N, C-alpha and C positions, 0 to 999 in steps of 0.2 A: 348315604354310603351303601354300596351294593352288599348283598349277602355274601358274595365271594370275598370282598375286601374285609368284611367283618370276620369271616371264618379264618382268614389269613392272620388276623391279630389275636385270635383266641388262644393259641399256644403261648404267646407272650404273657397275656394276663393270667393264664393258668400257672405259668412258671412263677410269676410274681406273687401268686396267691399263697405260696408256702412261706411261712415265717423265716425259716433258715435261709432260703434262697433270697428273700428280701433283705435279710441281714448281710448276706454275701454281697449283693449289689450295692447296698449302702456302704459297706466296707471299702469296696473297690472305687466307689464314687468319692468317698471322703479321703481315702489314703492312696489312691492311685494304684497302678499295677502292683501285683504282689504274687508271691508263690503260693502253691497249695498249702505249704506249711504255715505261712503267715495267715492265710484264710482260716485254717484250722485253729490257730491261736485266737482269732478274733470272733469266731463263731463256735458256740458250744456243741460241736459235733466231732466225730472221729475223722481221721484223715480220709478214710474210705468213703464215709458219708459226704464229706466236703467235695471229694472228687466226683462223686455221682451227681451232686447238685450242680457243680461247675460244668460238667459235661452236658447236662440238660440245658443249662443256661446258654451254653455255646450252641447247642443244637437249634435253639429258637432264635439265635442271633443277638442275644443280650450281652454276651461276652465273647472275647476271642482269646487265644492263647498261643504262646510260642515256647518251644523248648529252649532252655538255657542251662546247659550242662545236664545235671540229673534232675533238675527241677523244671516245672512248667510254670510259666509266668502268665497270669491272667489279667485282663483289663476289660473295662466296660466298653461296649460299642455305643457311643453316644447317639448315633443315628436311630438305633432301635428304640432307645428311651425317648428320643424326641418324637418319633412316630407314635409311640404309645401316649405320650403327653398330648400331642395334637389330637389324637382320637378322643381322649378324655375331655379335652377342651371343647371339641365339637359336640360331644354328648352333653356336656354341661350347658352349652348354648341351647341345644334342643330342649333340655329340661326347663330352662328358664323361659323359653317361648311357650312351652306347654303350661307352665304355672301362670304366665301372663294371660293366656287364652282362658284358663280356668277362672282367674280373677275377674276378667272382663265378663265372662258368662255369669258368674255369681252376682256381680254388681249390676248387670242388666236385668237379671231376674229379681233382684231385691234392691229396688231404688232407695230403701231406707238405710242401707248399709254404707251409703256414701258419706 
């Protein structure tokens, strides 16, 4: 993966690194689209804090919103989560290959460990 592609994903992982934003994403994944008020009821933050978290999540493409009357309805953007998941899967495969190389090196260096 190019450095540019990696840098493009960094804001998504940064956003998911906050426990409250992760709770919000989990709430939206489990319960479907909901209003800011409903998010506030599910996550232990003020409405103002929930709104800030939701706007940040929207900025990085993890959620989208639409106005419905006086409320804003939020929903997960599955493509963004899928891209993040695919990146982590690729990273996991790289890690597995590195462990396999290390194991092969150690076994070649220490024939008694077989």
